[in-house]
C-alpha positions in Angstrom: -30.7 18.4 -22.2 -32.9 17.7 -19.2 -31.0 17.0 -16.0 -32.1 16.7 -12.3 -34.2 19.4 -10.6 -31.2 20.3 -8.6 -29.0 20.7 -11.6 -31.6 22.8 -13.4 -32.2 25.1 -10.5 -28.7 25.4 -9.0 -27.0 28.7 -9.0 -23.2 28.7 -9.2 -21.1 30.7 -6.8 -21.5 34.4 -7.6 -18.1 35.0 -5.9 -16.3 32.4 -8.1 -17.9 34.0 -11.2 -16.9 37.5 -10.1 -13.4 36.2 -9.4 -13.2 34.8 -12.9 -14.2 38.1 -14.5 -11.5 39.9 -12.5 -8.8 37.4 -13.4 -9.6 37.9 -17.1 -9.2 41.7 -16.7 -5.9 41.1 -15.0 -4.8 38.7 -17.7 -5.5 41.4 -20.3 -3.2 43.8 -18.4 -5.5 45.9 -16.3 -4.4 46.9 -12.8 -7.2 45.8 -10.5 -7.3 46.3 -6.7 -8.8 42.9 -6.0 -10.5 42.7 -2.6 -13.0 40.0 -3.5 -11.4 36.7 -2.6 -11.7 35.3 0.9 -8.2 33.9 0.5 -4.6 34.8 1.1 -1.7 35.8 -1.1 1.1 33.4 0.1 3.7 36.0 -0.7 2.0 38.3 1.8 0.6 35.8 4.3 2.5 32.5 4.2 1.5 29.6 6.3 3.5 29.0 9.5 7.0 27.7 8.7 6.6 24.9 11.2 3.5 23.7 9.5 5.1 24.0 6.0 8.1 22.0 7.2 5.8 19.4 8.7 3.9 18.9 5.5 7.1 18.5 3.5 8.5 16.0 6.0 5.3 14.0 6.0 5.5 13.6 2.2 9.1 12.6 2.4 8.1 10.0 5.0 5.6 8.6 2.4 2.4 9.5 4.1 0.5 9.4 0.8 -2.1 6.7 1.4 -5.7 7.0 2.5 -6.3 8.6 5.9 -8.9 7.2 8.3 -12.4 8.2 7.2 -13.1 10.2 10.3 -9.6 11.7 10.4 -6.5 10.2 11.7 -6.6 9.5 15.5 -3.4 11.5 16.2 -5.0 14.6 14.5 -8.3 14.2 16.3 -6.4 13.9 19.6 -4.4 17.1 18.8 -7.6 18.9 17.9 -9.2 17.8 21.2 -6.1 19.2 23.1 -6.2 22.4 21.0 -9.9 23.0 21.8 -9.3 22.4 25.5 -6.3 24.8 25.6 -7.7 27.6 23.4 -11.5 27.5 24.2 -11.7 25.3 27.4 -14.0 22.9 25.5 -13.9 19.2 26.3 -14.5 17.0 23.3 -13.2 13.5 22.8 -11.6 12.3 19.5 -14.9 10.3 18.9 -16.8 13.6 18.8 -14.5 15.1 16.2 -14.6 14.6 12.4 -11.9 15.8 10.0 -12.4 16.7 6.3 -10.9 18.6 3.4 -11.8 22.0 4.8 -15.2 23.2 6.1 -17.4 22.8 3.0 -17.8 19.0 3.0 -18.6 19.1 6.8 -21.3 21.8 6.3 -22.7 19.8 3.3 -22.8 16.5 5.3 -24.4 18.2 8.3 -27.2 19.7 6.2 -27.6 16.2 4.6 -28.0 14.3 7.8 -30.3 16.8 9.5 -32.6 18.1 6.9 -35.4 16.4 4.9 -37.1 18.1 2.0 -39.3 20.9 3.3 -37.6 21.2 6.7 -37.2 24.7 8.0 -33.6 26.0 8.0 -33.0 29.4 9.6 -30.2 31.6 8.5 -29.4 35.3 8.4 -28.5 37.4 5.4 -25.9 38.4 4.5 -24.1 35.1 5.2 -21.9 32.7 3.3 -23.6 29.9 1.2 -26.4 29.0 3.6 -28.9 29.7 0.8 -27.1 27.2 -1.5 -26.8 24.5 1.1 -30.5 24.8 1.9 -31.2 24.5 -1.7 -29.1 21.3 -1.9 -31.3 19.6 0.6 -34.6 21.1 -0.7 -35.1 22.8 2.7 -37.5 25.6 3.4 -35.5 28.9 3.5 -36.2 30.9 6.6 -34.3 34.1 6.0 -33.6 36.6 8.7 -32.6 40.0 7.5 -29.7 41.6 9.5 -28.8 45.2 9.1 -26.1 47.8 9.9 -27.8 48.8 13.2 -26.5 45.5 14.6 -23.4 45.2 12.5 -25.2 42.8 10.2 -25.4 40.1 12.9 -28.7 38.3 13.6 -30.6 39.0 16.8 -32.6 36.5 18.9 -35.8 38.6 18.5 -35.6 38.0 14.7 -34.8 34.3 15.0 -37.2 33.2 17.8 -40.5 33.5 15.9 -39.3 30.9 13.5 -37.9 28.3 15.9 -41.1 26.2 16.2 -40.8 23.2 13.8 -37.3 24.3 12.5 -34.5 21.8 12.0 -31.4 23.9 11.9 -30.2 27.3 12.8 -27.0 28.5 11.0 -24.7 31.0 12.7 -21.2 32.2 11.8 -19.1 34.3 14.2 -16.8 36.0 13.3 -19.0 36.4 10.3 -18.2 36.0 6.6 -18.9 38.4 4.8 -19.1 41.2 7.4 -16.0 40.8 9.6 -18.2 41.3 12.7 -19.1 39.1 15.7 -21.9 38.0 17.9 -21.9 39.5 21.4 -22.1 37.2 24.4 -25.6 38.6 25.2 -27.0 38.1 21.7 -25.5 34.6 21.4 -26.9 33.6 24.8 -30.3 34.8 23.8 -30.3 32.8 20.6 -29.2 29.7 22.6 -31.9 30.2 25.1 -34.5 30.2 22.3 -33.1 26.9 20.9 -33.0 25.3 24.4 -36.6 26.4 25.1 -37.8 25.0 21.7 -36.1 21.6 22.3 -37.6 21.4 25.8 -41.0 21.9 24.2 -40.6 19.1 21.7 -41.7 15.5 22.5 -39.4 12.5 22.5 -40.5 11.5 19.0 -39.8 14.8 17.4 -36.6 15.9 15.7 -34.5 18.2 17.8 -33.4 21.6 16.7 -29.7 21.9 16.1 -27.3 24.8 15.7 -24.5 24.9 13.2 -21.8 27.2 14.6 -19.2 28.2 12.0 -16.2 29.7 13.8 -13.7 29.5 11.1 -12.2 33.0 11.8 -12.5 32.9 15.6 -8.7 33.4 16.3 -8.8 36.6 14.2 -10.4 39.2 16.5 -9.0 42.7 17.1 -8.9 45.3 19.9 -11.3 44.5 22.7 -13.5 42.1 20.6 -13.8 38.7 22.1 -15.1 35.5 20.5 -17.9 33.5 22.2 -19.2 30.1 21.5 -22.6 28.5 22.3 -21.3 25.7 24.6 -19.3 28.1 26.8 -22.1 30.6 27.0 -24.8 27.9 27.6 -23.4 24.4 28.5 -26.7 22.7 27.8 -26.1 23.6 24.1 -23.5 20.9 23.9 -26.2 18.4 22.9 -27.4 20.6 20.0 -24.3 22.4 18.7 -22.2 21.3 15.7 -19.0 23.4 15.3 -17.3 24.0 11.9 -13.6 25.0 12.2 -10.3 24.6 10.3 -6.8 25.7 9.8 -7.9 27.5 6.6 -8.2 31.0 7.9 -6.4 31.1 11.2 -3.1 29.9 9.6 -3.7 31.4 6.1 -3.8 27.7 4.9 -6.8 27.7 2.7 -5.2 25.4 0.1 -3.9 22.9 2.7 -7.5 21.6 3.2 -7.7 20.5 6.8 -11.0 21.2 8.6 -12.9 19.7 11.4 -16.3 19.5 13.0 -17.1 18.6 16.6 -20.4 18.0 18.4 -22.6 15.2 19.7 -21.2 11.8 18.8 -24.5 10.6 17.3 -24.5 13.5 14.8 -20.8 13.3 14.1 -21.0 9.6 13.3 -23.8 10.2 10.8 -21.7 12.9 9.1 -18.8 10.4 9.0 -21.1 7.9 7.2 -21.7 10.4 4.4 -18.0 11.2 4.3 -17.2 7.5 3.7 -19.1 7.8 0.5 -18.1 11.2 -0.9 -14.4 10.8 0.3 -13.6 14.5 0.8 -10.9 13.7 3.3 -8.0 15.9 4.2 -4.8 14.6 2.7 -2.8 12.2 4.8 0.4 14.2 4.9 -1.4 17.4 5.8 -3.2 15.6 8.6 0.1 14.3 10.0 1.7 17.8 9.9 -1.4 19.5 11.4 -1.5 16.9 14.2 2.0 17.9 15.3 1.6 21.6 14.6 -1.5 22.1 16.8 0.5 21.1 19.8 3.2 23.7 19.3 1.8 26.5 21.5 4.7 28.9 21.2 4.9 28.6 17.4 1.2 29.2 17.1 1.2 32.2 19.5 4.1 33.8 17.6 2.5 33.3 14.3 -0.9 34.6 15.4 0.6 37.7 16.9 2.2 38.8 13.6 -0.7 37.6 11.5 -3.3 39.4 13.4 -1.3 42.6 13.5 -0.8 42.6 9.7 -4.4 41.9 8.9 -5.6 44.5 11.4 -3.3 47.1 10.0 -4.9 46.7 6.5 -8.5 46.6 7.8 -7.9 49.8 9.9 -6.2 51.7 7.2 -9.0 51.0 4.7 -11.7 51.7 7.3 -10.0 55.1 7.9 -9.9 55.7 4.2 -13.7 55.2 3.9 -14.3 57.4 6.9 -12.3 60.1 5.3 -14.3 59.9 2.1 -17.5 60.0 4.1 -16.3 63.1 6.0 -15.6 64.7 2.6 -19.3 64.2 1.7 -19.1 61.2 -0.5 -21.9 58.5 -0.4 -19.8 55.8 1.3 -19.6 54.3 4.7 -18.0 51.4 6.6 -18.4 49.4 9.8 -15.4 49.4 12.1 -13.5 46.1 11.8 -13.9 43.6 14.5 -12.6 40.3 13.2 -11.7 38.0 10.3 -10.2 39.4 7.1 -13.2 41.4 6.0 -14.4 45.0 6.1 -18.1 45.9 5.5 -18.3 48.9 3.3 -21.1 50.9 1.7 -20.9 52.5 -1.7 -24.3 54.1 -2.4 -24.0 55.7 -5.9 -27.2 54.4 -7.6 -29.1 57.2 -9.4 -26.0 59.3 -10.0 -24.9 60.1 -13.5 -21.5 59.5 -15.2 -19.6 62.2 -16.9 -21.2 61.1 -20.1 -24.6 61.8 -18.6 -25.6 58.1 -18.3 -27.3 57.2 -15.0 -26.2 54.4 -12.8 -29.5 52.7 -12.6 -29.0 50.1 -9.9 -26.5 48.5 -7.5 -25.1 46.1 -10.1 -24.4 49.2 -12.1 -22.5 50.7 -9.1 -20.4 47.5 -8.9 -19.5 47.7 -12.5 -18.8 51.4 -12.3 -16.3 51.1 -9.4 -14.6 48.1 -11.1 -14.3 49.8 -14.5 -13.5 53.4 -13.3 -11.8 52.9 -10.0 -10.4 49.4 -10.7 -11.8 48.4 -7.3 -13.2 44.9 -7.0 -15.3 44.0 -4.0 -18.2 41.5 -3.5 -21.7 42.9 -3.2 -23.8 41.6 -0.3 -26.3 40.4 -2.8 -23.8 37.5 -3.4 -24.5 36.6 0.2 -28.3 36.5 0.0 -29.0 40.2 0.6 -31.2 42.2 -1.8 -30.0 42.9 -5.3 -29.9 46.6 -4.6 -28.1 46.5 -1.2 -25.4 49.1 -1.3 -23.2 47.1 1.1 -20.1 45.1 0.1 -17.5 42.7 1.5 -13.9 43.9 1.2 -11.3 41.2 1.9 -7.7 42.1 2.7 -6.1 38.6 2.3 -4.3 39.6 -0.9 -3.9 43.3 0.0 -0.5 45.0 -0.4 -0.1 47.9 2.0 1.4 50.1 -0.8 -1.8 49.7 -2.9 -4.1 51.2 -0.3 -3.4 54.9 -0.8 -3.4 54.4 -4.6 -6.7 52.6 -4.5 -8.3 55.4 -2.6 -7.0 58.0 -5.0 -8.7 56.2 -7.9 -11.9 55.6 -6.0 -12.1 59.3 -5.0 -11.5 60.3 -8.6 -14.2 57.9 -9.9 -16.8 59.2 -7.4 -15.9 62.9 -8.1 -16.8 62.3 -11.8 -20.4 61.5 -10.9 -23.2 64.0 -11.0 -26.5 64.1 -9.0 
């Protein structure tokens, strides 16, 4: 069967496929330490009680009809107040667009900005920018980020590609790395975008920045979150933010996300939304509108939530540092934000107890899954090279009592290998 060019060339989500393989192993009775999914186990990380009660009350009040295409006004007003209180950002309800999570907003932004062949700049590893660029038949401008800068892109790597580009994609805190852009690095990237736009004539397309800050409330220790508009106010004309309740309130399945930016861009995104209809449900919008104004409830929830996530990240980081100290070929980057830890498992070329060599990094991934029962997502699923030894480890479904047991099995599996 011959279908469209997109259908014939589209690659499905590598993470979804990996998750399906792991679920099948669990169904067959295997104990798997599953650190793959960027989601939460509600038994460990429930949504805030006030939000849960608000959703139930909204359904009992029969809020089951279509919401406004751009998001209900009361929710957009609450988001505007939330942004002002939490980030000191001034956006009117007309500059805010609500959707069923972040994905339809990202898709609509790519659609309204990019024509086939347009240059789209993104770093790897990063979440899904490669696939969205493929959706719009854009030209992939891939910037490699490495461990020397915590896998965050630098202005010096982006700037040579700005001429003629349509979109720069940034995410901070970053999925998959759990690391953040510094104020200095973000300011330098913004300066490059502003300079490029000043160079362009009135008939030329402007260069825009998509800034995904889905995890920005989840930072740890001395780490601070920075956004382009606070760092460089002139970026207000060129920045489109992606945000949601999905990660900050462990509410991935509640499906309430929002974008905010220049009204002209937001209105075009809204036009696409009127056709694809990926709106956040009415009851969830009503509940979120009330919840975002409950400062004490939010502060109390975030204090406990951040503490619980940080404890898991720090314990697992220490475990990898202990293994490294023992001489094993592993490493990790100290956790900064989000629910992710960047880890390195560099076992390619070693031989199993049966004398069979582990030929490449996919072989390493299979080995640690089958021998250590440890499931993590390789950075190759986020656009990095196939043989990158780095992985994303997510703690959203992590039970504290499983951590020591997981490291025992990982240590045993690595000890079996021979050079």
